[in-house]
VOPAGU-2260 file (C-alpha; in pm, 1 decimal, decimal comma):
REM VOPAGU-2260
SITE   aa  ch    i         X         Y         Z
SITE  MET   A    0     833,9      -9,7   -1386,0
SITE  SER   A    1     655,3     -73,3   -1712,7
SITE  ALA   A    2     844,4    -181,1   -2019,5
SITE  VAL   A    3     881,7      74,1   -2300,6
SITE  PRO   A    4     751,6     -24,6   -2646,2
SITE  GLU   A    5    1029,0    -135,6   -2880,2
SITE  PRO   A    6     955,7     115,0   -3162,8
SITE  ASN   A    7    1049,8     396,2   -2926,9
SITE  ARG   A    8    1364,3     237,9   -2786,8
SITE  ARG   A    9    1605,5     482,2   -2950,1
SITE  SER   A   10    1419,3     790,6   -2838,9
SITE  VAL   A   11    1380,7     654,0   -2486,3
SITE  LEU   A   12    1750,5     575,1   -2456,3
SITE  LYS   A   13    1830,6     923,5   -2582,0
SITE  THR   A   14    1599,1    1062,3   -2315,6
SITE  LEU   A   15    1754,9     850,7   -2043,2
SITE  GLY   A   16    2114,4     932,6   -2127,9
SITE  LEU   A   17    2377,7     668,3   -2079,9
SITE  THR   A   18    2642,2     864,4   -1893,5
SITE  ALA   A   19    2650,6    1060,8   -1572,5
SITE  ALA   A   20    2893,6    1222,2   -1336,4
SITE  VAL   A   21    2948,0    1006,4   -1033,0
SITE  GLY   A   22    2981,9    1250,8    -745,2
SITE  GLY   A   23    3164,4    1196,9    -420,1
SITE  LEU   A   24    3002,3    1162,8     -79,9
SITE  ALA   A   25    3102,9    1353,8     229,4
SITE  VAL   A   26    2977,7    1094,5     476,8
SITE  ALA   A   27    3190,4     905,9     727,0
SITE  GLY   A   28    3219,6     536,6     650,2
SITE  ALA   A   29    3109,5     562,9     286,1
SITE  VAL   A   30    3281,9     433,7     -26,4
SITE  PRO   A   31    3142,0     591,2    -345,3
SITE  ALA   A   32    3093,1     404,4    -671,7
SITE  GLY   A   33    3412,2     348,7    -860,7
SITE  ALA   A   34    3617,7     316,9    -542,9
SITE  ALA   A   35    3796,8      -1,1    -447,5
SITE  PRO   A   36    3585,7    -296,7    -329,9
SITE  ALA   A   37    3542,4    -337,7      43,7
SITE  ALA   A   38    3846,6    -557,6     106,7
SITE  THR   A   39    4078,0    -336,3     -97,5
SITE  ALA   A   40    3940,2     -14,2      45,6
SITE  ALA   A   41    3994,7    -140,0     399,2
SITE  SER   A   42    4362,0    -211,1     337,5
SITE  ALA   A   43    4409,0     119,7     157,2
SITE  GLY   A   44    4259,5     315,8     446,7
SITE  THR   A   45    4023,9     509,0     218,4
SITE  GLY   A   46    3737,4     503,0     469,6
SITE  ASN   A   47    3468,8     232,3     481,8
SITE  ALA   A   48    3232,2      55,8     719,0
SITE  SER   A   49    3453,2    -243,6     800,5
SITE  ARG   A   50    3487,8    -137,0    1165,7
SITE  TYR   A   51    3111,4    -138,5    1216,4
SITE  ARG   A   52    2942,2    -459,9    1324,4
SITE  THR   A   53    2627,7    -358,8    1129,7
SITE  GLN   A   54    2678,3    -223,2     779,6
SITE  LEU   A   55    2463,7    -101,6     493,7
SITE  VAL   A   56    2617,2    -175,3     153,0
SITE  MET   A   57    2463,3     -46,4    -167,6
SITE  LEU   A   58    2524,1    -312,1    -432,3
SITE  GLY   A   59    2323,7    -140,6    -707,3
SITE  VAL   A   60    2116,8     178,5    -703,0
SITE  SER   A   61    1971,7     212,2   -1053,8
SITE  GLY   A   62    1599,6     151,9   -1101,5
SITE  GLY   A   63    1391,3      22,8   -1387,9
SITE  PRO   A   64    1428,7    -233,0   -1667,8
SITE  ILE   A   65    1662,6     -17,6   -1878,1
SITE  ILE   A   66    2021,9    -128,3   -1943,3
SITE  LEU   A   67    2239,2     174,1   -1871,0
SITE  GLY   A   68    2576,4      -0,1   -1898,6
SITE  SER   A   69    2823,3    -148,6   -1652,1
SITE  GLU   A   70    2852,9     174,9   -1453,9
SITE  TYR   A   71    2496,7     133,0   -1324,5
SITE  ALA   A   72    2396,7    -191,9   -1156,1
SITE  GLY   A   73    2031,4    -268,9   -1096,0
SITE  ILE   A   74    1873,0    -232,7    -755,2
SITE  SER   A   75    2020,1    -441,4    -474,5
SITE  THR   A   76    2104,4    -364,4    -113,0
SITE  ALA   A   77    2301,0    -563,5     145,7
SITE  ILE   A   78    2276,2    -547,2     522,2
SITE  VAL   A   79    2570,1    -699,3     707,9
SITE  TYR   A   80    2575,7    -801,0    1074,3
SITE  GLY   A   81    2867,6    -980,7    1232,0
SITE  GLY   A   82    2991,4   -1090,3     890,6
SITE  LYS   A   83    2658,2   -1241,2     780,3
SITE  VAL   A   84    2503,7   -1085,7     469,6
SITE  TYR   A   85    2134,7   -1020,4     401,8
SITE  ILE   A   86    2045,9    -909,4      48,2
SITE  VAL   A   87    1732,3    -723,2     -60,0
SITE  ASP   A   88    1654,6    -762,9    -432,3
SITE  LEU   A   89    1888,6    -868,9    -712,0
SITE  GLY   A   90    1868,5    -631,2   -1007,6
SITE  LEU   A   91    2071,0    -659,0   -1325,5
SITE  GLY   A   92    2443,8    -667,0   -1252,8
SITE  SER   A   93    2406,7    -692,1    -875,5
SITE  LEU   A   94    2580,1   -1029,5    -849,0
SITE  GLY   A   95    2889,2    -872,7   -1001,9
SITE  ARG   A   96    2867,1    -597,0    -742,0
SITE  LEU   A   97    2834,5    -861,6    -468,7
SITE  ALA   A   98    3158,7   -1018,6    -587,9
SITE  ASP   A   99    3323,8    -674,0    -601,8
SITE  SER   A  100    3204,3    -578,6    -253,6
SITE  GLY   A  101    3436,5    -811,2     -65,3
SITE  LEU   A  102    3146,1    -949,7     139,1
SITE  GLY   A  103    3219,9   -1310,3      39,3
SITE  ALA   A  104    3494,8   -1542,2     156,9
SITE  PRO   A  105    3831,4   -1361,8     141,6
SITE  ASP   A  106    4089,3   -1469,8    -116,6
SITE  VAL   A  107    3848,1   -1719,1    -274,9
SITE  PRO   A  108    3745,1   -1653,0    -636,3
SITE  ASN   A  109    3421,7   -1851,8    -606,4
SITE  GLY   A  110    3304,7   -1754,3    -257,0
SITE  ALA   A  111    3058,9   -1472,2    -333,8
SITE  PHE   A  112    2771,0   -1653,3    -159,2
SITE  SER   A  113    2974,9   -1790,6     130,3
SITE  ASN   A  114    2849,6   -1535,5     387,2
SITE  VAL   A  115    2496,7   -1479,1     255,8
SITE  ALA   A  116    2239,6   -1578,2     518,2
SITE  GLY   A  117    1922,8   -1442,4     359,4
SITE  MET   A  118    1770,0   -1295,5      44,4
SITE  PHE   A  119    1454,7   -1083,1      40,4
SITE  PHE   A  120    1251,5    -975,4    -260,6
SITE  THR   A  121    1026,3    -672,7    -235,9
SITE  HIS   A  122     803,3    -761,7    -531,4
SITE  MET   A  123     801,2    -966,8    -848,5
SITE  HIS   A  124     903,1    -701,1   -1100,8
SITE  SER   A  125    1186,1    -817,0   -1324,4
SITE  ASP   A  126    1419,5    -524,6   -1246,5
SITE  HIS   A  127    1430,6    -647,4    -885,3
SITE  LEU   A  128    1469,4   -1015,0    -978,8
SITE  THR   A  129    1685,3   -1024,1   -1291,5
SITE  ASP   A  130    1994,0   -1168,0   -1121,2
SITE  PHE   A  131    1798,6   -1418,1    -909,4
SITE  PRO   A  132    1788,8   -1677,3   -1190,8
SITE  ALA   A  133    2166,9   -1641,6   -1213,7
SITE  ALA   A  134    2199,5   -1688,0    -837,3
SITE  TRP   A  135    1979,6   -1996,4    -857,4
SITE  ALA   A  136    2185,5   -2135,7   -1144,1
SITE  ILE   A  137    2537,8   -2076,7   -1013,1
SITE  GLY   A  138    2496,1   -2031,9    -638,6
SITE  THR   A  139    2625,9   -2377,0    -548,3
SITE  THR   A  140    2941,4   -2322,8    -755,8
SITE  ASN   A  141    3016,4   -1986,1    -590,7
SITE  ASN   A  142    2977,3   -2096,4    -232,4
SITE  VAL   A  143    3327,7   -2206,5    -134,4
SITE  GLY   A  144    3409,0   -2150,5     232,3
SITE  ARG   A  145    3047,2   -2151,8     345,2
SITE  THR   A  146    2975,2   -2271,7     700,2
SITE  LEU   A  147    2626,8   -2118,2     734,7
SITE  PRO   A  148    2294,2   -2302,5     698,5
SITE  PRO   A  149    2110,3   -2275,8     364,1
SITE  ILE   A  150    2025,1   -1925,3     242,8
SITE  GLN   A  151    1673,4   -1833,3     349,1
SITE  VAL   A  152    1487,2   -1665,3      61,8
SITE  PHE   A  153    1172,1   -1462,7     129,7
SITE  GLY   A  154     936,4   -1291,2    -112,4
SITE  PRO   A  155     578,0   -1251,4    -229,1
SITE  GLY   A  156     358,5   -1555,4    -271,6
SITE  ASN   A  157     127,0   -1619,5    -564,8
SITE  ARG   A  158     -82,1   -1307,5    -615,4
SITE  GLY   A  159    -386,6   -1512,5    -709,4
SITE  THR   A  160    -542,5   -1248,9    -934,3
SITE  LEU   A  161    -425,4   -1055,3   -1237,3
SITE  ALA   A  162    -366,7    -681,0   -1221,6
SITE  ARG   A  163    -633,7    -453,6   -1363,0
SITE  VAL   A  164    -604,2    -334,0   -1723,3
SITE  PHE   A  165    -522,4      34,0   -1764,9
SITE  PRO   A  166    -677,0     238,0   -1909,0
SITE  PRO   A  167    -994,1      36,5   -1844,8
SITE  THR   A  168   -1118,7     114,4   -2196,8
SITE  ARG   A  169    -825,8     -74,1   -2349,4
SITE  PRO   A  170    -895,2    -424,6   -2485,7
SITE  THR   A  171    -793,3    -700,7   -2245,9
SITE  PRO   A  172    -452,2    -832,7   -2357,6
SITE  PRO   A  173    -370,3   -1204,7   -2379,9
SITE  VAL   A  174    -247,3   -1366,0   -2057,3
SITE  VAL   A  175     108,8   -1495,0   -2032,7
SITE  ASN   A  176     128,8   -1845,8   -1880,6
SITE  PRO   A  177    -249,2   -1871,3   -1832,9
SITE  ASP   A  178    -223,6   -2188,6   -1622,3
SITE  ASN   A  179     -31,1   -1996,4   -1354,6
SITE  PRO   A  180     -10,5   -1626,7   -1449,5
SITE  THR   A  181      93,9   -1482,0   -1110,1
SITE  PRO   A  182     357,9   -1708,8    -951,0
SITE  GLY   A  183     533,5   -1595,3    -634,3
SITE  ILE   A  184     890,2   -1654,8    -527,3
SITE  THR   A  185     860,5   -2026,4    -443,6
SITE  GLN   A  186     685,9   -2112,1    -769,3
SITE  THR   A  187     929,0   -1896,3    -965,2
SITE  SER   A  188    1217,5   -2089,4    -807,5
SITE  ALA   A  189    1056,7   -2416,4    -912,1
SITE  TYR   A  190    1025,2   -2287,0   -1267,5
SITE  LEU   A  191    1396,0   -2197,3   -1261,3
SITE  SER   A  192    1487,0   -2553,3   -1167,1
SITE  GLN   A  193    1285,8   -2673,9   -1464,2
SITE  ALA   A  194    1450,8   -2422,6   -1697,6
SITE  TRP   A  195    1803,7   -2514,8   -1581,5
SITE  SER   A  196    1741,0   -2888,6   -1539,4
SITE  ASN   A  197    1972,9   -2988,4   -1825,8
SITE  ASP   A  198    2261,5   -2794,7   -1670,8
SITE  PHE   A  199    2186,3   -2911,9   -1316,1
SITE  ASN   A  200    2163,1   -3277,0   -1413,6
SITE  ASP   A  201    2488,8   -3257,1   -1610,2
SITE  ARG   A  202    2680,4   -3105,5   -1319,5
SITE  ILE   A  203    2524,4   -3325,7   -1051,4
SITE  ARG   A  204    2597,4   -3645,2   -1247,0
SITE  ASP   A  205    2936,1   -3545,8   -1388,7
SITE  SER   A  206    3093,3   -3336,9   -1109,5
SITE  ALA   A  207    2897,3   -3430,2    -796,1
SITE  PHE   A  208    2759,8   -3075,8    -766,4
SITE  THR   A  209    2452,7   -3014,9    -552,7
SITE  PRO   A  210    2119,1   -2877,6    -678,7
SITE  PRO   A  211    2013,5   -2523,1    -585,2
SITE  GLU   A  212    1759,5   -2657,2    -337,6
SITE  ALA   A  213    2056,3   -2761,2    -121,3
SITE  LEU   A  214    2169,1   -2398,0     -95,0
SITE  PHE   A  215    1839,7   -2204,9     -99,0
SITE  THR   A  216    1531,4   -2251,2     118,7
SITE  VAL   A  217    1255,3   -2046,4     -41,7
SITE  ASN   A  218     964,4   -1902,4     157,3
SITE  ASP   A  219     652,1   -1713,8      53,3
SITE  ILE   A  220     563,2   -1432,8     293,8
SITE  SER   A  221     213,1   -1522,9     407,4
SITE  LEU   A  222     -64,5   -1265,5     389,8
SITE  ALA   A  223    -325,2   -1495,6     541,1
SITE  GLY   A  224    -565,2   -1283,8     742,8
SITE  ILE   A  225    -391,2    -966,3     625,2
SITE  TRP   A  226    -494,1    -910,2     263,5
SITE  ASP   A  227    -655,0   -1092,6     -25,7
SITE  VAL   A  228    -482,5    -914,2    -311,5
SITE  ASP   A  229    -728,4    -753,3    -554,8
SITE  PRO   A  230    -681,0    -638,2    -916,9
SITE  SER   A  231    -618,2    -274,7    -813,7
SITE  GLY   A  232    -316,8    -374,1    -602,5
SITE  VAL   A  233    -363,9     -93,0    -349,2
SITE  PRO   A  234    -278,1    -244,6      -7,8
SITE  PRO   A  235    -475,9    -199,8     312,2
SITE  ARG   A  236    -360,8      14,2     602,2
SITE  LEU   A  237    -169,9    -202,2     850,4
SITE  THR   A  238    -147,1    -141,0    1223,9
SITE  THR   A  239     140,7    -381,1    1293,0
SITE  PRO   A  240     441,5    -499,9    1091,4
SITE  ILE   A  241     452,0    -843,8     932,3
SITE  PRO   A  242     703,0   -1078,9    1101,2
SITE  VAL   A  243     938,8   -1232,0     845,1
SITE  TRP   A  244    1244,7   -1387,7    1014,0
SITE  GLN   A  245    1452,8   -1379,7    1330,4
SITE  ASP   A  246    1812,6   -1483,9    1268,0
SITE  GLY   A  247    1984,2   -1458,4    1603,4
SITE  ASP   A  248    2028,6   -1088,1    1677,5
SITE  VAL   A  249    1884,9    -985,3    1339,8
SITE  LYS   A  250    1509,8    -926,6    1330,1
SITE  VAL   A  251    1340,1    -881,4     992,4
SITE  THR   A  252     989,4    -739,3     960,3
SITE  ALA   A  253     791,1    -614,1     661,8
SITE  THR   A  254     495,4    -406,0     561,2
SITE  LEU   A  255     284,1    -368,5     250,5
SITE  VAL   A  256     365,5     -70,2      31,3
SITE  ASP   A  257     173,8      80,9    -260,0
SITE  HIS   A  258     322,9      -6,0    -598,1
SITE  HIS   A  259     -14,0     -56,8    -763,8
SITE  PRO   A  260    -118,1    -244,9    -957,8
SITE  THR   A  261     180,2    -467,0    -870,4
SITE  ALA   A  262     106,5    -656,3    -550,3
SITE  PRO   A  263     200,5    -764,8    -300,3
SITE  ALA   A  264     492,4    -525,3    -267,0
SITE  PHE   A  265     693,1    -520,7      55,0
SITE  ALA   A  266     926,2    -291,5     245,3
SITE  PHE   A  267    1165,6    -457,7     490,7
SITE  ARG   A  268    1308,7    -345,9     824,0
SITE  PHE   A  269    1627,8    -496,0     969,2
SITE  ASP   A  270    1687,1    -443,5    1341,8
SITE  THR   A  271    2019,1    -538,5    1502,1
SITE  PRO   A  272    2167,0    -447,5    1842,1
SITE  ASP   A  273    2341,0    -156,8    1662,5
SITE  GLY   A  274    2039,3       4,5    1499,4
SITE  SER   A  275    1784,7     -25,3    1221,8
SITE  ILE   A  276    1775,3     -14,4     841,5
SITE  VAL   A  277    1457,8       6,8     631,7
SITE  ILE   A  278    1440,8     -72,3     258,6
SITE  SER   A  279    1136,2      76,0      86,3
SITE  GLY   A  280    1114,7    -133,9    -226,2
SITE  ASP   A  281     911,1      33,8    -501,2
SITE  THR   A  282     626,9     248,6    -368,9
SITE  THR   A  283     447,6     576,1    -380,5
SITE  VAL   A  284     421,8     765,6     -50,6
SITE  SER   A  285     304,9     494,7     190,4
SITE  PRO   A  286     169,9     543,1     544,1
SITE  ASN   A  287     254,9     177,6     611,2
SITE  LEU   A  288     618,0     244,2     522,0
SITE  ILE   A  289     631,7     556,9     737,3
SITE  ASP   A  290     515,6     347,5    1032,9
SITE  LEU   A  291     772,1      75,6     962,5
SITE  ALA   A  292    1054,4     329,0     929,5
SITE  ARG   A  293     985,0     537,3    1242,3
SITE  GLY   A  294    1310,2     628,9    1415,2
SITE  ALA   A  295    1524,2     416,8    1183,3
SITE  ASP   A  296    1894,7     491,8    1149,8
SITE  TYR   A  297    1874,9     453,8     771,9
SITE  LEU   A  298    1584,7     460,4     530,4
SITE  VAL   A  299    1686,6     341,4     184,0
SITE  HIS   A  300    1409,1     475,6     -37,5
SITE  GLU   A  301    1334,8     470,9    -407,8
SITE  VAL   A  302    1300,2     802,0    -594,6
SITE  ILE   A  303    1194,3     918,8    -939,9
SITE  ASP   A  304    1257,2    1246,0   -1122,5
SITE  THR   A  305     932,4    1407,4   -1245,1
SITE  ALA   A  306    1118,0    1599,8   -1516,6
SITE  PHE   A  307    1250,4    1270,6   -1651,0
SITE  VAL   A  308     896,4    1129,5   -1656,7
SITE  ASP   A  309     778,2    1429,9   -1856,8
SITE  ARG   A  310    1056,0    1380,1   -2112,1
SITE  LEU   A  311     997,1    1008,1   -2133,8
SITE  VAL   A  312     620,0    1030,5   -2173,5
SITE  ALA   A  313     652,4    1298,9   -2442,1
SITE  SER   A  314     866,9    1058,7   -2648,2
SITE  LEU   A  315     599,3     786,2   -2652,3
SITE  PRO   A  316     301,4     739,0   -2884,8
SITE  PRO   A  317     -16,4     901,3   -2748,9
SITE  ALA   A  318    -173,5     560,3   -2687,3
SITE  ASN   A  319     101,0     470,6   -2437,2
SITE  GLN   A  320     140,0     800,9   -2257,7
SITE  ALA   A  321    -138,7     778,0   -1997,5
SITE  ALA   A  322     -47,7     426,0   -1883,0
SITE  VAL   A  323     323,6     501,9   -1848,1
SITE  ARG   A  324     262,3     829,7   -1664,5
SITE  GLU   A  325      11,8     665,4   -1428,5
SITE  HIS   A  326     257,4     393,5   -1332,8
SITE  LEU   A  327     566,4     610,3   -1299,3
SITE  LEU   A  328     405,2     887,4   -1093,8
SITE  GLY   A  329     126,7     690,5    -925,9
SITE  ALA   A  330     338,9     398,8    -805,4
SITE  HIS   A  331     670,7     568,8    -727,5
SITE  THR   A  332     792,3     851,6    -501,4
SITE  THR   A  333     915,7    1178,1    -649,7
SITE  ILE   A  334    1214,6    1388,5    -548,4
SITE  GLU   A  335     978,3    1644,2    -397,7
SITE  GLN   A  336     797,1    1381,6    -190,0
SITE  VAL   A  337    1063,5    1148,0     -54,5
SITE  GLY   A  338    1220,9    1375,6     206,9
SITE  ARG   A  339     927,5    1596,5     297,0
SITE  ASP   A  340     645,8    1338,8     290,4
SITE  VAL   A  341     825,4    1016,9     392,1
SITE  ALA   A  342    1158,4    1057,5     572,1
SITE  GLN   A  343    1057,6    1362,6     776,6
SITE  PRO   A  344     733,0    1223,2     922,7
SITE  ALA   A  345     909,3     890,0     986,3
SITE  GLY   A  346    1181,7    1070,2    1182,2
SITE  VAL   A  347    1465,5     875,3    1021,0
SITE  LYS   A  348    1821,1     988,7    1087,5
SITE  ASN   A  349    1954,2     921,9     737,2
SITE  LEU   A  350    1769,8     907,1     404,9
SITE  VAL   A  351    1958,3     711,6     136,9
SITE  LEU   A  352    1823,9     761,8    -214,6
SITE  SER   A  353    1825,9     444,4    -423,0
SITE  HIS   A  354    1639,3     283,5    -713,9
SITE  LEU   A  355    1724,2     608,9    -888,1
SITE  VAL   A  356    1510,4     672,9   -1195,9
SITE  PRO   A  357    1694,2     761,4   -1403,8
SITE  GLY   A  358    2019,3     628,5   -1262,2
SITE  SER   A  359    2212,0     861,2   -1492,4
SITE  ASN   A  360    2093,4    1185,3   -1327,1
SITE  PRO   A  361    2364,1    1412,8   -1183,4
SITE  ASP   A  362    2371,3    1444,4    -805,4
SITE  ARG   A  363    2251,6    1805,7    -810,6
SITE  VAL   A  364    1908,9    1683,4    -926,3
SITE  TRP   A  365    1871,0    1440,4    -636,1
SITE  ARG   A  366    1986,8    1692,2    -374,9
SITE  ALA   A  367    1650,5    1865,8    -404,7
SITE  ALA   A  368    1511,7    1579,9    -192,4
SITE  GLN   A  369    1660,6    1757,6     111,2
SITE  LYS   A  370    1384,0    2019,4     102,0
SITE  GLY   A  371    1142,4    1953,2     386,5
SITE  TYR   A  372    1370,3    1693,2     549,6
SITE  SER   A  373    1586,3    1784,6     849,5
SITE  GLY   A  374    1795,4    1467,0     858,8
SITE  ASN   A  375    2101,9    1360,9     660,7
SITE  LEU   A  376    2049,2    1307,9     286,7
SITE  ILE   A  377    2273,5    1053,2     112,5
SITE  ILE   A  378    2267,8     990,3    -262,3
SITE  GLY   A  379    2324,9     620,0    -308,3
SITE  LYS   A  380    2615,2     489,8    -515,0
SITE  ASP   A  381    2708,9     136,5    -613,7
SITE  LEU   A  382    2941,9     -19,9    -353,7
SITE  MET   A  383    2882,9     257,8    -100,9
SITE  GLN   A  384    2923,5     137,2     258,8
SITE  LEU   A  385    2761,5     297,0     565,3
SITE  GLY   A  386    2815,5     200,0     926,5
SITE  VAL   A  387    2534,9     161,8    1179,5
SITE  GLY   A  388    2584,3     226,5    1551,0
SITE  LYS   A  389    2922,6     270,5    1713,1
SITE  ARG   A  390    3245,5     215,6    1528,8
SITE  ARG   A  391    3458,5     -58,0    1680,1
SITE  ARG   A  392    3819,9      13,9    1766,1
């Protein structure tokens, strides 16, 4: 999402609203936000996904670069198989949710990363990456009990070209970091090591800590022969998914979605022996995503409220209105579209709404996404757990 100009910050925050009712969820194996973390919920018998070998855990479901308070963590989703954790995106506050989730080493205060096998980033927007610098900085000190190989990190490579200017009549703005203005995930990680080098050197020399490169192996997802990203950022139509990683029984594939002008932007599919989970990332209605999600057990899809966009745009100066509206409605999926135009043609069993914009909406607003969709609609909540496949006895 685009940043909002500072002079309008107060009016935008008033428009967003900073509180919301957190509704319950009548779905088997789900723990709504505000409930006990996974380990506590399991012992309390409140209903969770701990008896499923494959689990979907919502770490944070709020979208956009707006700080809504501790009740709303930024976008992040975990897929769990056989105790190994795979995380898609790390929005603001998601590392705290990871610690709260109980997915790390039990009874260890600094074991949040102990079971994480992989991290996947859908695109290079800050609201999907904000907690990655923190993970890079403190991962090796929150890894007690780990027996797994290094965490495999996957994300976009260097875009190679700047996004187009919108509207095209606007003067071309100055370029940030002109020597390398579009770094991908591997180059971003290298920049983080430079930024934290004082801290890393202190801890390595004084306490025998290891550098982040010992914990994380970072990989750009190659688009060679698939797409040379252009300034418009509208991806081509793909006929086959992009292979990303095979980790034993867990197969990860991707496709290109349309979050123009931001590119590349990926959706990910996780297939295990128990079923399949697809994470949309940020996108408008995308035929590529529909193909990737066909027959999936769960589609976790972003959603935006058109009425919120209208209120937000009306609060901005006229010079900013067209650009903000174009991005919010042209590069995201509305409540009216997500069930009818995405989940239904994909034939997914469960549609989980996430990257909620605004995250403070009441549930009754999001329930309208059921129209045109015959499957099960789930409104995502932080720390919600959903089981995939058969429940183990």
